[in-house]
N, C-alpha and C positions, 0 to 999 in steps of 0.2 A: 233677623228671620230670612231663611236661606233662599237664594233666589229671588229676593226682592229688589234688585238694582240690576241697571245695566252698566256695569262695572267700567269697563276701559272703551272709550270711543276706539273704534277698528283702527288699527295702524295705517292698513296701507288701502283704506277705503276708498281712493279715489282709483286705486292700480285695479280696482275687484270689475270696472269696465273698461276695457281697450279701446281705444279708439279706432273707429276703421283704417283700414290704410292698405296702400297695394302690393303686393307679391311681386318678386323677383320670379324669372325663371331661372331655377339653377339644375343642374346636371349633376346628380351623385346616387345613381341606384346602387342597390349593395348585390353582389351574388355570391353563392355559396360555391367551395370548391373540394369536389371530391378528390379524395385520392386516388390514385392510379392503382390501375387493377392489380399491377405486377405481372401482368402476360407478358410472355416476350416474344416479340414479333418478328424477330430474327431467323430467316430459314434455316432449319438444319443443314439442307440442300444448298451448297456456295454458288449452285447455279439458278439463274431466273432467267428462263427463254435461253437465249445464246450469250445473256450474259454474264460473267462469274464477277461474284461479288468481292471487294478486298478490303472495307472496312467500312464501321456504320459513321456517319457523319453527323446525324442526330435523330431525334426521336420528336415528334408533334403529338398533338390531339387525332389526326388524322389518320397518318400512319408514319414510316419510318425512312429516311431517306438514307443510302450507300452509295460510296463512292464505287463504282464497278470499271471493269474493262470489257469492252468490245472485240474480240478475237476475231472476228472479220474483218472489222476499221483500222482494228488495231489504235485504238482510241479510248482513252476513260471517258466517262459519261457517269451522269449521276442519275441514279434508279429511287424513282420515289416507290413505295410498295405499303397500300392500303392496309390498314391492320385489320384481321380477317375479322374479328369484333365488329367494323364498323357497319353502323347502318347505310340501308339504301342509298338514302341522299348524301354520304361523301363519297361514294361511287359517281355518284352525281355528278357532285361538286370537283374531282380529281379529272373526270373528262371533261367538264366545263373547261378548268384550266388547263388541260391541255389543248382543246378547240383554241380556245382563247389566242395562248403563243402560239397554235402552229398558223393561225390568220395574219399573222402580223409576220415576215419576214423582214427583220430589218438589223442592222448590224448595233443597237442598242436594245435591241430586245434578245433575251435568252434564249436560243431554241429549244423546239423539240424532236427528236428524232424517231420516237416508238413508242406505241401503246398496246397492251396485251395482257392475257390472262396468266397467272401464273397458279395452279391449280383452283381456288373458287379465290385467289386475290387477284385486284386490279393492282398494275404497274404501268410507271411512266418512264421513259428514258430520256432523258434533257442532258444539253449541253452542260458540262461539270467546268464551273470557273476558278480555277486556282488564284484565289485570290482575297480581296477584304470586300466590305460593304464602303458605299459612300461613306457612314457614318465612321470607319475607322480610317480613311482616307484624311477626314476632317480632321479627328483626332492623333495623328499619327507626327504632325508637323505644323507650325503656322504656315499657312498660305495666303496668298496676295490674292485680291480681288478679283483681281484680272484671271488668277487659273481658279478662281471658286466659278467664276462666270464661264468661263471655258466649259468645265466641266459638265456644269448644270445644261449648258445648252447641249452639249451632245446626249445627255440623260432625258432631256427634253424634249429632243428629237424620236426618243423611242415612244416617248408618253404620245406625240403627237402620232407617230405611226399608228400606234394604237386607236388614236380617236379618227385618223383616215380608212380602219377598217371597221367604224360603227360600233367601238369598245369604249367602254368608261375604266378604268384602275379602279377605282374607288378606296386605295391604300396606299398612295404614293408618300414615300417618306426614306430617307436615306438610308436605311436598313433595308429597303428591299432595291437596291440601286446595287450591284456587286461592281465592282472592278477588276478586271483580269489582269495578268502580271505586264500585259501590252499597253494597261492606262486604258482601256476604252469601259466606258460604263455601259452594264446594261440592266436596263429594267425588268425585275422578277414578279414574283409572286401574283399572278395572275386569278389567285384562289378564289375572290372577290368580285370579280369582271362581272361587267354588266352589260349587254346588249344596247345600243341605243335602240329610244324607240324609231328610227328609220331602219334600223337594223332587223327590228322586229314585224315591223310591217311588212318584211320581203316572207314571214312564215303565213302570210294571210288569217285565216280563223284561228290557228291553233296558237299563231302568235298573239291576236289579240286576248286570247284566255288568258295570257301569261302575262299581258303588260302590266298588270294591278300590282304585280310584286316586285318591293322596292329592296328587300336584299335578302340576306342569308344570315341563316343562323350562323354564331360564332363557335368556331373552334377554338379551343383553349390550352394550352401547352406549349412549356418550352421546354429546351433541351441544350445540355451543356456537355457537349463532348457524348457520350454514351451513357451519361444519368438520365434517368425516366424522372419527368415532372410528372407532377399534378394538373391533368386535364380540366377545364372549364365545364364543370357539367351544367350550372344553370345560366342561362344569357339573360339579363334582364329586361324590363319589358317597356322600360325609360327610355325617351331621347338617345341616350347616349351608355353606353357600356362602361365598367371599371376603366378608369386610366390605367394604362401599364406602366410599369416601371420603366423608369429611364435606363434601365441597365440594357445594354445589348442583348442580352441572352433573355430576355424577360419577352414573354410573348404580349403580343398588343392585344386590342379590343377585335381584332377578326379572330383571335385564337392560333395568329398563324407567329410562330416566332423566325427570329434572323436565325437562328441558329438551324430551324429545319429547309434554310434555304443556303445554307453556306455551310464548310465543315470548320469545325471548330477546334483542330490541333493548330500547335503553334503555326505551322505550315502553312494554316490557312485553305481555305478553299471553299467555292460556291458553285451554285448552282440554279438552276430555276426550270421552271417546267412550262410543256406547250404541246401539240401535238402536230404530227407532221401530214397531217391531213389537211388539204387548202382547197377546201369547197369555197365557192361564189356564197354561197348563202349561209347563215349563221346554224350552226350544230345546232339538234336537238338538244344536249346535254347544257349547252348555253342557254336556250332560250328556256328550259325548264326550271318552274317556281319551286324552290328551297329554301324559302325565307318568310317571313312573316311581311306583312305588307304595312309600310309606315315605320319599320324598324330603322336604324340608324347605323351603319355598319362601315368598320373602319376603324382608324385610330385617332382616340377624339382630340387628342393634340393637333392634327393637323388635315381634321373635316370639315369642309366647309361648313356655314352656318345652316345650308341649307339642310345639308346632309346630315347634320345633328339632329335637326328637327325631323326628321326621316319624308322629308319633302321630295318632290321630283329631280333627279341629279342631270348633270349633263357635264363635257368636256370641261366648262368653266369652274366645274366642281372641283376638277383633278389640277385646273390652274391653279386654284387657292392653295392646294395642299404643296402645289410645287414652289408656289411663293414664298409662304411658311417655311419649308425646308431650307431655301436660296436667302431668307432672311436669316435666319440662324446660324447659318455658315457664314452670312457677312459680318453680324454683328456679333456673336458669340451668347445671344442671348434670345428668348422669343418675344416675336413682335406684341403677344398679348399679354395683360397681366397678372398677377400672380405669382406665390412663391410656393407651389407643389401643382402638380398634374390639373388635380382638380378646380384648384382655383385658376388655372390657365383655361382649362375648358369653359369655364364659368365665364370669363372673359370673353375668350372667343365666341359665345352666342350670343352674348350682350354687346361685342364689339368695343371691348375697352382696351384700347391701345396703351402700351407705356410710350414714355416720351422715347424722340430717337435718341440714339446713346450718344454720348459723349465724349466716348473713350477716345484714344489715340488711333486704336484701329478701325474705329466707326469714322472717324474723321480723314482714311483715305478712300473710304467708299466716296465716288462724286455721285452728286445729286441726279445725276438723269441717270443712273442705275436705281439710285433712292424712289427715283418717282416710277418707274416702271415696276417695282416691286412695291408700291404703295397700290398702284392702280390694279394689281391682279389680287391684291387682297384687301379689296371692295366689298362690304356687307351686302351691297346689292349685284348678285351674277352680273346683271344688265349694265354695271357700271364697269366692268372687270374689261379685258382683252378681248375680243370676240373669238379670237381660237389663241390653240398652243404657239399655231404657227406665226401669229401676229406679233406673240409676248418673243417670241425667241428671236424675231428678225428684231423687234425693239433691242433686246439684247446685244444681239450682234453687231448693232449700228452703233458700236463705237465712234463719239465725235472726234476724238483725237488720233483713232485710225483715217476715218473720211477725211479729217484733214490733211493728215498726211498723205493721204492718195491724192487728194486733191492737189496738192502741191506739188505732185509729181506729173500730173495730167497739166496743169498749167505750165510746166518746165515746159513738155513736149509737145501741146500743142497751142501756146500761145496764150495771144489777148483774145482769141475767138470765143475762147470759155466763158467770157462773160455774158454771151449773145446768146448763148444756150442756157448759160444758170439763173439767167433772167428770173424769167417768168415762174420757175421752181423756186425761186427765194421769196418771189413775191408772194406767193400762197403758203410759201413756210412762215414767213413775216406774219400776215393776218392770224396763222395758227399761234403762232408766238406772243403777238399780241394778245390774243382772247384767252390764252393760260395765264398771262399776266393778270389781266381783270379779272380771273375766275380765283387767283391767289389773293386778289384783295379783297374778294367779298368774302373769302373763307377764313378772314384776319379777324374780324369782328369781334369772336369768343375769345380770340389772346389777344387782340389788344385789351379788352376789357379787365382780362384777369391779368394779366401784367401790368397794369395802371394799379390794380386793388392787392396784388398779393401780398406785398407787407401788411395790411389791413388784417389780413386772416392770422399773419403771423403773431399780429400784436394780440389778436382777440386768443388764440390758446396760450400764448406766453400770461395771457390773464386768468386764465384757469389755473396757473401756479406752476412750477419748472419742471415738474415731475409729470405733470398732464401732458405737458408741450412736447418734453422729452419722447414720450410713450407715442404720442399720437400726431404729433406736426407732420413726420415725412408721409405717414398716410391720407391722413385726411388733403395735403394738398395734391400728393398723387392724383387722387380722386377727382379732385379741380380742373388738375392739369390734364387728366386722361378725358374727362367731360368737352373739355374747350379741343380737343382735337379729334373725339370724334362729330364735333359739331363742324368744323372747320371742313373733314375730309366729305362730312355729307352735304357740306355748300356746294362744296367744289365740285363733287361729282356731279351736281342738278344743274350746276352751270354750264361745265364741261358738257353735257349729255342734252340742255336746252337753252342756252345762250345766258347772259348774266343779269342783264342786270335791269335797272329801274325803266329803261324805257318799256322794255318789254313786257314789265309790269302793268306798266298804267293802261298798257292794251288790252281789250277785251279777246281774250283768246279765243278763236273759234272752234278748233280739232279738239278731241278728247285730251290728246297728250299735252296740248298746251295749257289747258284747264287744270289738267293733273299739276302740272311744273307749278304753274302759278299757286294753286293752295298748297304746295308743298314747302314755297318759297315764303310762301305766308306764316305756315306753318313754324317752321325755323326761324323766321324771323319774331315770332312770338316766345318760342323758346330762349330766344337770343335775353329779348328783352326780361323773361322769368329768373336767368341768370343773374343780368346788372343790377335785377332788384334786389336778388341774395346779396349779391358783394355790396351791395349801397348798403345796406345791413351790417355789414361787418364793418364797416369805413365808419359809421353811425354811432355803432353799440359796440366797437371791439374792447372795451373796458367795462362794458356790462357783466353783471354777475350772471353766471351760469350760459351765457351764447358760447363759450368753448366748448362745453360738453354737449353741445347739439350740431357742431360741426360736419362730425360724418354724418349724423342724421339728412343733414341738411343736405350734403354733396349727394348721399343716397336716394333724395326725394327728387334730385332733377330730372328734369323731361327727358326722355331717349331720344336720339336725333334720330334714330332710324326707325322710329314707329311715323315720323311724318309722311313717308311714298303712300307707305298702305294706308293711312286714314286720311292723306291727297283721294288715292283711288276711290276709298269707298266712298268718298262724301261727294266728288262728283260724280260717281254712278249713282247714286242716291239721289242726285239733283239737287244736292245743297252746298257743292264747289265755291261758290259764292258765300257763302256763310259763315266759311271757315272761320273770318277774322272778327267774326261777333256779330253777324245782323248790321253790319254798319258804323259800328258802336265806336266810339272814335279810341285813339290808342292813349287819350288820358286815363279814360275808366278801366281800360287795360292795365296800364300801368301800374293802377291804384290796388286792383286786386291783385297783379304778383305782389306788390308788396305786401299786403295781407298774409298772401301766403309764407312769403319770406318770414316774416315777423312770426308766424306760427312755429316755421322748422328752427328758427333761433331761439325756438322756447323764451319769447317774450310775451307771455298769451294777453297780459294784460294790455299792453301796446297794441297787440294784434286786434282785439276785440273792439277798441278804442277807434282804430282803422278801418274796422270792419264795420262799424256802425257810421261815419262819417261818410263812409262809400254809399252805405243805402238809403242816408238821407239824400243824396245827390238826384234831383230829379230826372235828370236825362237816362240813370239807371233803371228807369223803372217802363222806358222803353225798348231795353235789351231784355227780356224776359228769361232767356239762358244766363247771361253773365248778373242777373239779379239774383237769381235762385245760387248760381255760384256762389254770390259774393253771400248770400246768406245761410247755406248751409254752413260755410265756412265760420260765419261768426256764431252760429248754433254749436260746430265742435270748439271753440273756442269758450264757448260760457260755459260748456261740459267741462273744459281742461281747466276751467276756474270755479268747478263745485256750484256755477250758478245754473241748476238743475231747473229751475221754471223758465227762465228766459231759453234755456236751452233746449226745451221740450217746445215753448212756444215755435220759437224758430224752425226746430225739424218739420213740424205741423203744417207751419204755412209751405215749406218748401217740397213738401209733400205731396200737398194739394196740386203745386204749380207744377210742378215737375212732371207730375203723374197726370196733368192735365196736357202739357205737351208731351206726353210720351217719351221724356228723357228718362230713361230707364238708369243709368249710373247716378244722376243725382238724387233721384228718390231712392234708389237703393240705398244711399249715405244717409239720407235720413231716417229710412225704417228700422238702419244699423244704432244710428244716434238714439232712437225715440227705445229702442231693447233695451241699450247699454244703461239709459236712464232707467228703466225700470229693473233691472239689472242691480242695479246702485242703491237705489230703492226697497229692494227686496220682494218686488212686484213681481211673482214668477208669474203668474198668469198672464199678466199685463206683456210682460218680457216676452210668454209665447205668441201674443200673438203680433205683435212687429217682427219674430221670427218669423211667422209664415208669408207677411209681407215681402219682408227679407227673400226668402226662396222665391217668393212668386218671382218676383225680379229677376234674380239670378236663373231661372227656368227660362225667361223671354230672351235672356241674355245669352243664351246658347250655353248656359251652364260652364263658365272658363272654370279650369278646373283648381285655379286658385282660390277663385271666389265659393266652390264648392267646397274647401278644404275649410275657409273661415267658417261657412255654414254650420261644419259639421262639429267645430270646435264649440262654437256658441250653442249646440244642443247639448255637447256633454255636460258644458257649465251650467246649464239650465237643469239639466235633469241632477247636477252636483247637488244646484241649492235646494233641488226637491228628496234631499236624499233618495236618491234612485241608483244605487251603487252598480246593477247589474248594467242599466241603461247608459250612465256612463262609461264604465269597460267598454261596451258595445259601439258606442259612437267614436269614442278615443283609438280602439283597434283602427277602425275605418279611416279615422285621420291619419294615424301613422302610416298607414297605405299608401295615403295619396301625397301625403306630404314627401315621404320617401321617392315618391313616382314622380312628381311634377315640381317640386321645388328643392329638394336635396337634402343632405345632412348638416348642411353650414347655415340654414335659412334659419333667421329670427323666429319663426311661426313655432320651431322646436322648445323656445323658451316656454312660451304658452302651453304649448302640449307636455312639456316636464311639470309644469307645477299643475296643472289639473291634474294631471296622474300621481303627482304625491298628496295631494285633498285626498284623491279618490281612495289611496293605500291609505290613508290616515283614517278617512270614515272605517274604511273595514280592519281597523285594530293593525295594522301593519305597519308599524312605526321607524322601523327600522329600514323598511325599503321606500318608504315617503322618504325617510331623509337621504336614500341614494337616488334616486329621482332628481330632491335639490339639489344633489352635489352633481349631476348631471348637466345640469339648467346652468348653475355655476359658474362650471369649467365650458360650456356651451358661451355663455356670455364673456369668459374673457377671452375665447375663440376666438369670437366673429368682432367682437368689441374694442378689445384687450383690457390689461387686469383694472387700470383706472377708470371705469367707463360707468356713467348712472346705471348703464343694465346689468353692469356687473355687483355693485351697491344693491341693486334691489335683486337680485339673486341670492346673495348673502344674507340678505334680510329676510325671506323666504324659507332660507336650509335652517336658519335659526329657530325659526317657528317650528321647524317640524323635529328639530333634535329638542327641544324644550322639556319632554320628556325622560328622552332616553338619556341626554346629557347634558344637563344644565349648566354647567361649567363651561364646557366647550359652544353652547346657544350663546351662551354672555360673553363670551370672547369674540364670537362672531359679529355681534353685533357692534361690539366695542371696535372690530376692525373694518365693518360697513359705516361706522359712524367718522372715522380716521381716515377712510379714503371719500369720504362726502367732502371732509374737511378740505382733503387737496383739491378737489374739484371745484368747491363749489368757495366764493367771499363769506365771510362774518354775515348773519341777518338773510341767505340766499332762501327760499320757499324751500328747495328739497334740501337742504342743510338743517333748516329745523324740523323736515317730517324724519329725515334719518334719526335725530337726538331724541324723538319721540318715540322713534322706535328701540330704543336703548332705555328708553324709559319705562316702557312696557314691561319688555325681557327683563330688569330689574323689579318691577314687580310679581313676575313670575315667579323669579328667582329668590322671592321672599326681602328683597333689598330695600323695603321701603323708604327707609330714609334717604339711601341713595336717588332713590326715583323721584321723590319730593324735590332732592335740588336739583336734578336736570330739568324737570317743569318749573320750576321758579327759574332757570336760568332762560329756558324758553321765551316764557311770559314778558320776561324784561328785556329779553333780546327785540321781540316785535314793539311792544312799548317805547322802546327807544328810536324806535324806525319814526320818519315824518309821517305827519295823519294820512297822508295820500298814498303811502306804499305800504300801509297795514293791510297784511292778508287776513281780513275779519275772521272770515269762518275759519282760518287755521288756529288762529289764537280762541275762537270760541272751543275750537278741541281741543286746543291744551287746556283750556279752563276748565273744563269737564274733568278731564283726567284727573288734573291735579285735586277739583275736588274729591273724584273718586277714591283717589290714593289717601287724603287728608282720612275721608270717611272709614278707611280701612284701617287706620291708627288712633281711629275714635274721638277724632278732631274735630269733631261734627261743626264746633260752633265758628270755627276757623274756613271751614269748605264752604259754609252758608254763600259769605258773601264772592267769593269766588264762581259760585253754580248761578249765582244771581246773574252775575257779567256776564257767563258763558251763552245765559239765554239772552241776554239784551246784545251782545253783540253778533250772534249765530243769526237772530231776527234780522237783525241791520244788513247780515250779509247775503243771507238766502232766502230771507221773506218769511213771514208767522208761521207757516204750513209746512217748513220743509223738514222733511224725517229727523234731521239732526238737531234742529230745537226739541222737535219732539224728545231726542235722547237726554237733553240738554236739562228739560224739564223732570224726565224720570228723575234723574240723578237727585236735581234740587229738592223734588217732593217725597224723599226720602230721607233727606239731612233733615230737612226742617220739621218729618214728623216724627224722628228721635229726638229733636228739640221741644216737642211736645204742641207742636202749632199743627194739630191734625185736622180743622176744616179746610186750615190753607193749601195742606199737603194733598188734602182728597180733590180740592178745585186746580190745583198746579198738576196733578196727574189726570184728572179728566179730560182736561186740555191736551195732554200728550197722548193719553187714549186715542182720542177725535182725530189727532195728526196722523196715528198710525192704521188708525181704520180705513183713512183713505188710501192707504196704500195697497191694503191687504187687512179684509175684517177677520181673514184666518190666520195671521202674521204671527209670528212665536213674542213679539213684542205687546200685541193685544193682549195673551194670555197673560204675560208677566206683569202688567197694569191690571188687570181687571185680579187678579190676585192681591195685588197691593191696595188697591183701593177697598176689597173684603174683608182683608186685614184690618184695614182701619174702621170701618163700621163698627166690625166685630169690637173693638176695642172700645168704641165711644158707646156699646151696647144698643147695636142696631142690627141685631141677630138676622132679621127679615131681609132688609137690603143686602145683608152681607151673603146670604144666602143665595139672591140673585145675580148677584157677581160673582161669585164662586162659581156658581152652574155654568153661569156663560163662560168664564174661566175655563172650566174644564170640559168642556163641547170644545173650544179652541183647539186646547192642550191636544184634546185627542185627534184632532185631525191633524195637529201641526205635528205632533212628536209623534203621535201611537202609544196603545197603552202600555207598553212596554217599555217606555222613556222614564228615566225616574221624575221629570219635572210635572209627568202626570202624576205618580206619587203625590205628591204634593197639593195638586188640585183635590186629589182621593180626602185627604187628609183637612183639609180648608173643609171640605162640605162635611165630614164627620162633624168637627168643631161647632159650625156652626147650627146642624142638624140638633145636636146636645144641646146646645145653649136655648135652641126653640123648644126643649124636652121631646124631642124625637130620637128618641134611646133607641130604641131596635133597628131603626133605619142608621142613626150613626154606627151602630156598632158591626152590621152588614159593611159601611164602607170600612170602616179599620181593619175587619178581616180582608176586605177588597186588599186595601194596600200592604197590607203584611204578604197576602199571597204573591203579589207584585214585585214585593223586595225577595222573595225568598227564591224566584223565580230567576230574577236579575242577579242574587249571587250565585246560582247554579251555574248558571251562563256566564259569570267571571272569573267561576272555578274552572271553566272548560276553554276560557280564552281569558287570560289574563289582562290583554287589551279592554275588556270591557269593564275591569276594574277603574280604568281611567274614563269611561261616559260623561261625557259630554261635563266636563274638567268644572266646579265652581270656583270662581275667583279667580280662575288661572295658577292656583298654588298647588297644583300635582294632587288635591284631594280629591278623592270619586264623590261625585254627587250622589251617587247612588246612597253611600253610607252615610253623607248627611242629612238628606230628605229622610231613608228611613231610620236613623237615629232622632232625627224629630217626632217622626212618627211614634215611637215608642213612648217618647213624652206627651206627647197629646193621649197615648193609650193611658198612659200610668193616670191625667187629670181625668178624664171619661170614666176610669175605674171609680178613681175616689167619687166622684161625684154622684155615680150611678150605687153608691154605697155598696161595693165589691170590694173590700180591703185586700183580698188574699189575693186575686188580680191585679191588683195595683201593684202589690209589690213585688211579684212574679214580674210584670210591666216594665215597673221603674228599675227593676237588678240589670234588668236589661239594657236600661236606659241610660244607668248609672256605669255599665262598663263600656258604654262605647261614648262618654260624654264629651271627652276630647274631640270628636269630631261637629262640634257645633262650634260656628266661629263667634257668633254674637255674645259675648257676655253676661247678656243679662236672660237669652233663651238657654244658654247653659245652666247659667243660677236654676232657672225655672224648674227646668229638667231636674237637676238635681234635687230639690225643694221638694218639688212633687214624690219623689222616691221615699224622702224623709217624713212627710206627710203620710205615704201608707206605711211606714213603718210603725210610727206612733198609730196608727189606727187599727193595727192587727196586734192583738194580744200575742199570736203565739210566737212573736217574732222578741226581738230584743228589748222592748217597751220604751220609753221614752231617753234611755241614755244612748241605746244605737240610733235612735232618729234625729236625738241631738247633734251625736257628732256628725252624721250626715247633713244636717241643718248647717252647720258651722261651715261644712266646704262649700255650700250651695251661698252662704253669705263671704265667704273667702272669695268665690268665682264672680259673684257683685263689686264686690272690690275693685275687679281689673276694670270695670266702665268708668268713664268719666263722668262727673259728680255733677257736669249740666245736663245729661240726658235728664229727660222730662219723666221716665219709667222708673229712674233707679232710685230714687229716694221713696216714690211709691211700693216701690218690691221690696228694698229692705224695711221699711215701716211694716208691711203685712208679713212678712215670714218674723222679723224680732216679737210682732204682736201675736201670731199664732204661734212660737215658741214659748213664749210667755206662757200662753194659757193651757199648755202640756202639764200634766200630772207632775210633780217634783220625785 
């Protein structure tokens, strides 16, 4: 009977409800580029004011730069001429640049000579610097560290001069420092300069109105010689603009190119802008707001973290940019992790530092220089040098030169020097001792990592040689980077507030001391979490699957930079003393860290056991927040293990407790977990209720963007489950914009987005586009995690599923690839490897390779049975047994299937409890098989139990409609038409709600009603039902003609056949029998002929034989046709179809006897 069984258990059911996690803040907004409009801004007249133009040096987004001659002073100058088409704000910006540079009169800042008008255009005359940039200087030849530091000190003095004039450059980098032929560096490009808050105060009320302005719109454009470029049209609204090319001729994120600032011919040439006006107060153009508040302007790779975020900045932000440039010059590599500019910007934002280089060049740089640069690169501005002057003074204080000077002074002044220097050396010694003490406190993470590094390497190698080769370097770098971030943060805290433990034990009185103590406890707690992770790698290095989770484990480590802000918030809220966990002992905290570490390492069974042991400790109940954290973690582990009932109970308990304490983050995790369970059970309405709870908690948390993204994705998922494509499309579009803005284009959230998009497109019948979305997810998974990673395996499986209708051969090949990858990642018997093999088996079924699917499923069952009893995942075993029984049923091997399906029910019930929906699925498959074997009453009992389970999920669930139909057919077969009609009516009502009346499943329900009504003698009503069924079939056929994707609507049994074709063919057979019983042979022949033409669409051999034989009976009953001879030929075809059914089917012998007796009664 079509549609009477739940064919195969879902392959990726556990993945349907992704566990909630924390997002990362990455920056990668996309910007569009418009073509240049092709206008030529070179004036026809070679004179601009009194200046004679000699050559064009470059073209930028805002203007053109010319080499010119000043005939009055007989010198060459650089003329920046604003494009005539430029907007008013561009003129303001040009004036701002001129005014800023004019306010700084310093040998290391390029000078501005003049500002004027040329027709309707504005121009600025600036110093022409016939040389190259600092970037060029570094590339020309190998420079010693002393040469580099000396030049940077000179350039830094220009930057310090700008700070002294209350100006912040905001875009310091080597390309914006020009070096003349005399070797003197000059800071240039003040187009993004901002007046400091103090300078704006001098403007009074007008300045106050402008202080909210953070930055300017970025101009884009680069030039090379006289070549015109494509200016950037749209500046992204996210925290960071697109990262520029490393090419010197590329425009930076401010839209200004190095070529705009200097000549591009082989002889070199540079210039910069300023104004000749030298007022004592900030110029009006300098104070004008020409930017969006909160935007982050500058070159991302050189921007300070606060600048990336669009926060308030000061001279220490320029200091950070200066130190990045100096670090790159000294070590020939950037200080932050990442293989490309976007990755480095992300690392900069997260303070993910590279290990100190170990090259010969790097070893030449003395430690005192490294320490100075490191301080300037502190993530927290308060931990940097107090000013550029202080930084430059430290760089200039070379100990070697100091010692040389001291030796000379000793020679000239004799022993009296000792009396003068004694006091200073004493203070210096105290500072040195303090520095050594702080260095020691900062070594905690590095020491732990050093002692356990080999354990991590062993775990990676246990994942296979191929996996270790692909991921070892990346994983080790992630752990190394964390230890360095923790050490820097701990040292900065120590140097700012004192080290150590004695201070910890005193109760700080002032706010600063309380914040420092809270931050110290936070960092110590993070170190304990890190050590717990390392301990798991030491204990479980050889355990299966640990290697596959190593990168995710590193990513889940807490961010040390958050401790300072968290400590401030806790102290300000009056809970600073509670940071360590309400006085709960370190032992409880350590146990909780261990549970988390086991979870991140993928050791869910061990983690769940450890969580339960922790929850059983009486001391934990005196620590409510710690208890709730442990309980929500235990529930998440139960969910990962498919222990839905236990997980649900845990989440509900946490929701009550955390809600009472107003612990919103923990309550949010609980509501998200409850929503995930409801989705996994297909209980959509229940999932919506929990989603609303989550939305309320996120709103009360002031709607952090990453959490808003999670909610949007969850809404899309729920609408998808409810077959609401328009709503899914709306939510995914909203999610796309938020992910792009908040998380960037390399965030794992995109994987889920692409998968939901693929499901939406598949729902809309756009199979090819769905496959493209899945392909995008696969490529992204490989880019983020590498080619041999569990996420890549999952993406391959998803892509295979979306290709099953378009290219079955490729779909199967992808499943084989996924299985091969899983075998490289996981050892034999690992649950994830078994999951991948099950996916292969299901794809083989879809491809019609049932015998091969049987072999794979037999292998799966044998692998689990071979494991020690305490290591078997019974829920997974139950799934494989259910699938195995379903495939055997497909092969008409019902008697073989029965014991496996009975075992499936038993082990699933033992693993998940008697009321779990997977128990219901196993019961459904078992009921179908034993019903075919003639055990009708037992089948009714088994499926009635399944019905009760499904109704607890949702009374209108599709499985409820399916079981009601099965039960109705069983009762009709037992000659109970009244009970059958009652069940069919309930099933039809559920199908109408679940599927809608235009769905093929609803056609089946209508035909069921007609058959029951006919059996009760309600002929007219039955005829109306049949008419309605064929109206629906005709409408679906027309829809399929308009959209070929509709021919695949809700595929029956996954073999590519349209469910519409099968249900409507079955309806024709039922109509033929109805007309025969109604003594309407002519109409029976008409319906029978149509049914006979589509007989091959019926899978079930008995149903197919009955359809054919009904046509034979119609022919025999109608004298106008060929008489008994034609009827006998069709009857023979029916018996031939029946012969394809197994002899052990209960109804085969009955049907054969009925057909043979009927034919024997026909006249010869």
